[in-house]
C-alpha positions as CSV (number, residue, x, y, z in Angstrom):
1,M,2.5,-16.1,20.2
2,S,-0.5,-15.9,18.0
3,T,-3.4,-13.7,19.1
4,G,-5.8,-15.1,16.5
5,T,-7.0,-14.3,13.0
6,P,-8.3,-10.8,13.9
7,H,-4.6,-9.9,14.7
8,A,-3.5,-11.1,11.2
9,M,-6.4,-9.4,9.5
10,R,-5.6,-6.2,11.3
11,A,-2.0,-6.4,10.0
12,A,-3.2,-7.1,6.5
13,V,-5.6,-4.2,6.5
14,A,-2.9,-1.8,8.0
15,G,-0.6,-3.0,5.2
16,M,-3.2,-2.4,2.6
17,I,-3.7,1.2,3.8
18,A,0.0,1.8,3.8
19,M,0.4,0.4,0.3
20,A,-2.4,2.6,-0.8
21,V,-0.6,5.6,0.6
22,C,3.0,4.9,-0.6
23,M,2.2,3.2,-3.9
24,G,-1.3,4.0,-5.0
25,V,-1.1,7.7,-4.1
26,G,2.6,8.5,-3.5
27,R,3.9,6.8,-6.7
28,F,0.9,6.8,-9.1
29,V,-1.3,9.8,-8.4
30,F,1.1,11.6,-10.8
31,T,-0.7,9.9,-13.7
32,P,-4.2,11.4,-13.4
33,I,-2.9,14.8,-12.3
34,L,-0.3,15.1,-15.1
35,P,-2.7,16.2,-17.9
36,H,-3.9,19.1,-15.7
37,M,-0.3,20.2,-15.2
38,L,0.5,20.0,-18.9
39,S,-2.7,21.8,-19.8
40,V,-1.4,25.0,-18.2
41,N,2.0,24.6,-19.8
42,L,3.7,24.0,-16.4
43,F,6.3,22.0,-18.3
44,S,6.7,19.9,-21.5
45,T,5.9,16.2,-22.0
46,A,9.7,15.6,-22.1
47,D,10.0,17.3,-18.7
48,A,7.1,15.2,-17.4
49,G,9.0,12.0,-18.5
50,L,12.1,13.2,-16.7
51,M,10.1,14.0,-13.5
52,A,8.6,10.5,-13.6
53,G,12.0,8.9,-14.2
54,L,13.4,10.7,-11.2
55,N,10.6,9.4,-9.1
56,F,11.5,5.9,-10.2
57,L,15.2,6.5,-9.6
58,G,14.3,7.5,-6.1
59,Y,12.3,4.3,-5.7
60,L,15.3,2.2,-7.0
61,L,17.8,3.9,-4.6
62,G,15.3,3.6,-1.7
63,A,14.7,-0.1,-2.4
64,I,18.5,-0.7,-2.3
65,G,19.0,1.5,0.7
66,A,16.2,-0.2,2.7
67,A,18.1,-3.5,2.4
68,W,20.7,-2.2,4.9
69,Q,20.6,-4.4,8.0
70,G,21.0,-1.3,10.2
71,F,17.3,-0.5,9.6
72,A,16.1,-3.9,10.8
73,R,16.1,-3.2,14.6
74,H,13.8,-0.2,14.2
75,R,11.9,-1.1,11.1
76,R,8.5,0.1,12.4
77,T,9.9,3.5,13.3
78,W,11.5,3.9,9.9
79,F,8.2,2.8,8.2
80,V,6.3,5.4,10.1
81,I,8.8,8.1,9.1
82,A,8.9,6.9,5.4
83,L,5.1,6.8,5.0
84,L,4.8,10.3,6.6
85,A,7.5,11.5,4.1
86,S,5.5,10.0,1.2
87,A,2.4,11.9,2.3
88,A,4.3,15.1,2.9
89,T,6.1,15.1,-0.5
90,T,2.8,14.5,-2.2
91,L,1.1,17.4,-0.5
92,A,4.1,19.6,-1.1
93,M,3.8,19.2,-4.9
94,G,0.7,21.5,-4.7
95,L,2.7,24.2,-2.9
96,T,5.2,25.0,-5.7
97,G,5.2,25.4,-9.5
98,D,9.0,25.4,-9.7
99,F,10.1,22.5,-12.0
100,I,13.4,21.8,-10.2
101,L,11.7,21.7,-6.8
102,Q,9.0,19.4,-8.1
103,C,11.6,17.1,-9.5
104,V,13.3,17.0,-6.1
105,L,10.0,16.3,-4.4
106,R,9.2,13.4,-6.8
107,F,12.6,11.9,-6.3
108,A,12.2,12.1,-2.5
109,S,8.7,10.6,-2.8
110,G,10.2,7.7,-4.7
111,V,12.8,7.1,-1.9
112,A,10.1,7.3,0.8
113,S,7.7,5.0,-1.1
114,A,10.3,2.3,-1.4
115,F,11.3,2.5,2.3
116,A,7.6,2.4,3.3
117,M,6.7,-0.4,1.0
118,I,9.6,-2.7,1.9
119,F,9.3,-2.1,5.7
120,V,5.6,-2.6,5.9
121,T,5.6,-5.6,3.6
122,T,8.3,-7.2,5.8
123,M,6.4,-6.5,9.0
124,V,3.0,-7.7,7.6
125,M,4.5,-10.9,6.2
126,A,6.1,-11.6,9.6
127,V,2.8,-11.3,11.4
128,L,0.9,-13.4,8.8
129,H,3.6,-16.1,8.9
130,E,3.5,-16.2,12.7
131,E,-0.2,-16.8,12.6
132,G,-0.3,-19.1,9.6
133,R,-2.3,-16.7,7.6
134,E,0.0,-16.1,4.6
135,R,-2.9,-16.0,2.1
136,L,-3.9,-12.7,3.6
137,I,-0.9,-11.1,1.8
138,A,-3.3,-10.6,-1.1
139,V,-5.2,-8.2,1.1
140,H,-2.0,-6.3,1.7
141,F,-1.1,-6.0,-2.0
142,A,-4.6,-5.0,-2.9
143,G,-3.6,-1.7,-1.3
144,V,-1.9,-0.6,-4.5
145,G,-5.1,-0.8,-6.5
146,T,-7.1,0.6,-3.6
147,G,-4.9,3.7,-3.5
148,I,-5.0,4.1,-7.2
149,L,-8.8,3.9,-7.2
150,A,-9.3,6.2,-4.2
151,S,-6.9,8.9,-5.4
152,A,-8.3,8.7,-9.0
153,L,-11.8,9.2,-7.8
154,L,-10.7,12.1,-5.7
155,V,-8.9,13.7,-8.6
156,S,-11.9,13.1,-11.0
157,G,-14.4,14.5,-8.5
158,M,-12.3,17.6,-7.8
159,V,-11.8,18.3,-11.5
160,E,-15.6,18.3,-11.9
161,T,-15.7,21.1,-9.4
162,G,-13.1,23.1,-11.4
163,A,-10.1,22.4,-9.1
164,G,-6.7,23.1,-10.6
165,W,-3.6,20.9,-10.4
166,T,-2.4,22.6,-7.1
167,W,-5.6,21.6,-5.3
168,L,-5.4,18.1,-6.8
169,W,-2.0,17.5,-5.2
170,L,-3.1,19.1,-1.9
171,A,-6.1,16.9,-1.7
172,A,-4.1,13.8,-2.6
173,G,-1.6,14.8,0.2
174,I,-4.4,15.1,2.7
175,L,-5.8,11.7,1.7
176,A,-2.3,10.3,2.2
177,F,-1.9,11.8,5.6
178,A,-5.2,10.2,6.7
179,G,-4.0,6.9,5.4
180,W,-0.7,7.3,7.3
181,L,-2.5,7.9,10.6
182,S,-4.8,4.9,10.1
183,S,-2.0,2.6,9.2
184,F,0.1,3.7,12.1
185,L,-2.7,3.1,14.5
186,L,-3.7,-0.3,13.1
187,L,-0.3,-2.0,12.4
188,P,0.6,-4.4,15.2
189,R,4.2,-4.8,16.2
190,P,5.7,-7.7,14.3
191,P,6.9,-10.8,16.2
192,V,10.6,-10.9,17.2
193,P,12.1,-13.5,14.8
194,A,13.9,-16.4,16.4
195,K,17.6,-16.6,15.6
196,Q,18.3,-19.2,12.9
197,P,21.6,-21.0,12.7
198,V,23.7,-19.8,9.8
199,P,24.6,-22.8,7.5
200,E,28.3,-23.3,6.7
201,A,29.4,-22.1,3.3
202,S,29.7,-25.7,2.0
203,A,26.1,-26.4,3.1
204,R,24.9,-23.2,1.4
205,R,26.6,-24.2,-1.8
206,R,24.9,-27.6,-1.7
207,R,21.4,-26.3,-0.9
208,T,21.0,-23.3,-3.1
209,P,20.5,-23.2,-6.8
210,G,22.4,-19.8,-6.9
211,F,22.6,-17.6,-10.0
212,S,21.6,-20.1,-12.7
213,A,21.1,-19.2,-16.3
214,A,17.3,-19.3,-15.7
215,L,17.6,-16.7,-13.0
216,W,19.6,-14.4,-15.1
217,L,17.0,-14.7,-17.9
218,L,14.3,-13.9,-15.4
219,I,16.2,-10.8,-14.2
220,G,16.5,-9.6,-17.8
221,S,12.8,-10.3,-18.3
222,Y,11.9,-8.3,-15.2
223,G,13.8,-5.3,-16.6
224,C,11.9,-5.5,-19.8
225,F,8.7,-5.6,-17.9
226,G,9.7,-2.5,-15.9
227,F,10.2,-0.6,-19.2
228,G,7.0,-2.0,-20.8
229,Y,4.4,-1.4,-18.1
230,V,5.6,2.1,-17.0
231,I,4.9,4.0,-20.2
232,T,1.2,3.5,-20.1
233,A,1.2,3.6,-16.3
234,T,2.6,7.1,-16.6
235,F,0.9,8.5,-19.7
236,I,-2.4,6.7,-20.3
237,N,-4.4,9.7,-19.1
238,T,-2.2,12.1,-21.1
239,I,-2.7,9.9,-24.2
240,A,-6.5,10.3,-23.8
241,V,-6.3,14.1,-23.4
242,T,-3.9,14.4,-26.3
243,A,-6.2,12.3,-28.5
244,A,-9.3,14.3,-27.4
245,H,-7.5,17.6,-28.3
246,S,-6.6,16.4,-31.8
247,G,-10.1,14.9,-32.5
248,T,-13.3,16.5,-33.5
249,G,-17.0,16.2,-32.7
250,D,-18.3,13.2,-30.9
251,A,-15.0,11.4,-31.0
252,A,-13.3,14.2,-29.1
253,S,-16.0,14.6,-26.6
254,G,-16.1,10.8,-25.9
255,L,-12.3,10.7,-25.3
256,A,-12.6,13.7,-22.9
257,A,-15.5,12.1,-21.1
258,V,-13.7,8.8,-20.5
259,E,-10.3,10.3,-19.4
260,P,-11.3,10.9,-15.7
261,W,-12.4,7.3,-15.4
262,L,-9.3,5.6,-16.8
263,W,-7.2,5.6,-13.7
264,P,-10.1,4.4,-11.5
265,A,-10.5,1.5,-14.0
266,V,-6.8,0.7,-13.5
267,G,-7.2,0.7,-9.7
268,M,-10.3,-1.5,-9.8
269,A,-8.6,-4.1,-11.9
270,A,-5.4,-4.0,-9.7
271,I,-7.3,-4.7,-6.4
272,P,-8.0,-8.5,-7.0
273,S,-5.1,-9.0,-9.5
274,V,-2.5,-10.6,-7.1
275,W,-5.1,-13.1,-5.8
276,L,-6.3,-14.0,-9.2
277,W,-2.9,-14.5,-10.8
278,N,-1.7,-16.4,-7.8
279,K,-4.6,-18.8,-8.4
280,L,-3.4,-19.3,-11.9
281,A,0.2,-19.7,-10.8
282,Q,-0.8,-22.6,-8.4
283,A,-2.4,-24.4,-11.4
284,A,-0.1,-23.5,-14.3
285,G,3.3,-22.6,-12.7
286,I,4.9,-19.3,-12.0
287,F,6.8,-19.0,-15.3
288,T,3.7,-19.7,-17.4
289,T,1.6,-17.3,-15.4
290,Y,4.3,-14.6,-15.6
291,A,4.5,-15.0,-19.4
292,I,0.8,-14.9,-19.9
293,A,0.4,-11.8,-17.7
294,C,3.1,-10.0,-19.8
295,L,1.3,-11.1,-23.0
296,V,-2.0,-9.7,-21.6
297,E,-0.4,-6.4,-20.8
298,A,1.3,-6.2,-24.2
299,A,-2.2,-6.8,-25.8
300,G,-3.5,-3.8,-23.8
301,I,-0.8,-1.6,-25.4
302,G,-1.5,-3.1,-28.8
303,V,-5.1,-2.1,-28.6
304,L,-4.0,1.6,-28.2
305,L,-1.7,1.2,-31.2
306,I,-4.5,0.1,-33.4
307,W,-7.0,2.8,-32.4
308,V,-7.5,5.3,-29.6
309,T,-11.1,5.3,-28.6
310,P,-13.0,5.4,-25.3
311,L,-13.4,1.6,-25.3
312,S,-9.8,0.9,-26.3
313,L,-8.5,3.2,-23.5
314,V,-10.6,1.5,-20.9
315,V,-9.6,-1.9,-22.1
316,S,-5.9,-0.9,-22.0
317,G,-6.3,0.5,-18.5
318,V,-8.1,-2.6,-17.2
319,L,-5.4,-4.9,-18.7
320,L,-2.7,-2.7,-17.2
321,G,-4.2,-2.7,-13.8
322,G,-5.0,-6.3,-13.9
323,T,-1.4,-7.4,-14.5
324,F,1.3,-5.0,-13.4
325,V,1.0,-5.5,-9.6
326,A,0.7,-9.2,-9.9
327,I,3.7,-9.5,-12.3
328,T,5.8,-7.5,-9.9
329,A,4.9,-9.8,-7.0
330,I,5.1,-13.1,-8.9
331,G,8.5,-12.2,-10.4
332,L,10.1,-11.4,-7.1
333,A,8.6,-14.6,-5.5
334,K,10.1,-16.7,-8.3
335,A,13.5,-15.1,-8.0
336,R,13.5,-15.6,-4.2
337,N,12.6,-19.3,-4.7
338,M,15.2,-19.9,-7.4
339,A,18.1,-18.2,-5.6
340,G,17.9,-20.0,-2.3
341,Y,20.5,-18.5,0.1
342,E,21.4,-16.0,-2.6
343,A,17.9,-14.6,-2.4
344,P,18.9,-11.1,-1.1
345,A,21.4,-10.6,-4.0
346,A,18.8,-11.9,-6.4
347,I,16.1,-9.6,-5.1
348,A,18.6,-6.7,-5.3
349,L,19.4,-7.4,-9.0
350,M,15.7,-7.9,-9.8
351,T,15.0,-4.6,-8.2
352,A,17.8,-2.9,-10.1
353,A,16.7,-4.3,-13.5
354,F,13.1,-3.4,-12.8
355,G,14.1,0.1,-11.6
356,A,16.3,0.7,-14.7
357,G,13.4,-0.1,-16.9
358,Q,11.0,2.1,-15.0
359,I,13.5,5.0,-15.1
360,L,14.2,4.7,-18.9
361,G,10.5,4.2,-19.9
362,P,9.0,7.6,-19.1
363,V,12.1,9.5,-20.0
364,F,12.1,7.8,-23.4
365,A,8.3,8.3,-23.9
366,G,8.5,12.0,-23.0
367,Y,11.3,12.8,-25.4
368,A,9.9,10.6,-28.1
369,H,6.6,12.5,-27.9
370,E,8.5,15.8,-28.2
371,L,10.4,14.5,-31.2
372,W,7.5,12.8,-33.1
373,D,4.5,14.6,-31.5
374,S,3.0,11.1,-30.9
375,F,3.0,8.4,-28.2
376,A,2.9,5.7,-30.8
377,P,6.7,5.1,-30.9
378,S,7.0,4.7,-27.2
379,L,3.9,2.4,-27.1
380,E,5.5,0.3,-29.8
381,A,8.7,0.2,-27.7
382,A,6.8,-0.8,-24.6
383,M,4.9,-3.6,-26.4
384,I,8.2,-4.9,-27.9
385,A,9.8,-4.9,-24.4
386,L,6.9,-6.9,-23.0
387,L,7.1,-9.4,-25.8
388,F,10.8,-9.7,-25.3
389,A,10.1,-10.3,-21.6
390,V,7.8,-13.2,-22.6
391,V,10.6,-14.7,-24.8
392,L,13.1,-14.4,-22.0
393,T,10.6,-16.0,-19.5
394,V,10.1,-19.0,-21.9
395,L,13.8,-19.4,-22.2
396,A,14.2,-19.3,-18.4
397,A,11.5,-22.0,-18.0
398,R,13.3,-24.2,-20.5
399,S,16.7,-23.6,-18.8
400,E,15.2,-24.4,-15.4
401,R,13.9,-27.7,-16.7
402,A,17.1,-28.7,-18.4
């Protein structure tokens, strides 16, 4: 039974905090800390790409594993455990300089982030649906940008005091633990869902679009998007530091000065992005909105390919933050709608395609930088992947109308 809007808002805020911990910090604090790990030669850029790829591999496997129905009865308990593991693996990164152990920690962090994200989103959506407050889901997803912003400001502030990479990870871990406790205390128990009659197979076949050509094209587009966004999402701060080191005079000092503020800019742009792009989707349609968002993100990468300046880096960061969370949410929502009763399988394939792109992106970028001593080849590949995602989306829209 509904207990009123405050109950729904409490769930949305708890979800926002949880998303800030598992996604904004657990998955993405690696980006602003990475340049400080590379500066002391802890590992190479190729190794950094591999480490990032392992985190995304963990996320992919976690997302697939979280779909097991055996977790459904105790979803809240598993969420609490997963979010705690996300905080713990973040903090533990500051306790070791061993590359293999850090890779294991980032892989485990990816698994934990996926479990926490899926479980908390499911519970928050159940509460919001029960109370007729589905629009508050934008508050929940704003947690990604909130976590990015909070952790980025924390890292930037600590760097100003002379803190090294170990203290940056430890501080991020402490922030994550605080968020875990807050989310645990705030999150209300989700309503017990009423049992729904299972339609007969013949009825399911009549009522569901199933795996149409349009859906397969969307799945392919989603994989291209995963590859395209993740390269700048992993290396944008490192790109700034690398450019500063190779520059001279005012140009170098300007790049060095803007680097600490790039990731906060990404976070600030991400906070309202789901709400804003959903507004456009209501007016223009999901496929059109999805394609425009991919084009905007590709433009952000194109800016960096033309020139690397403080302004171009900030523009690229804002365009990245303003699109990637929204594209992720919009793509999954469209696939769920298109697949009907095949939605679980469609979501699994979308996740697999997206995950494959995320894994390949940073690994490719890391090794490409080692080979050519430049991020330009990987940025070009990322932009091409996003443009290909646009083409596939346009084809999917035409196929759906046919």
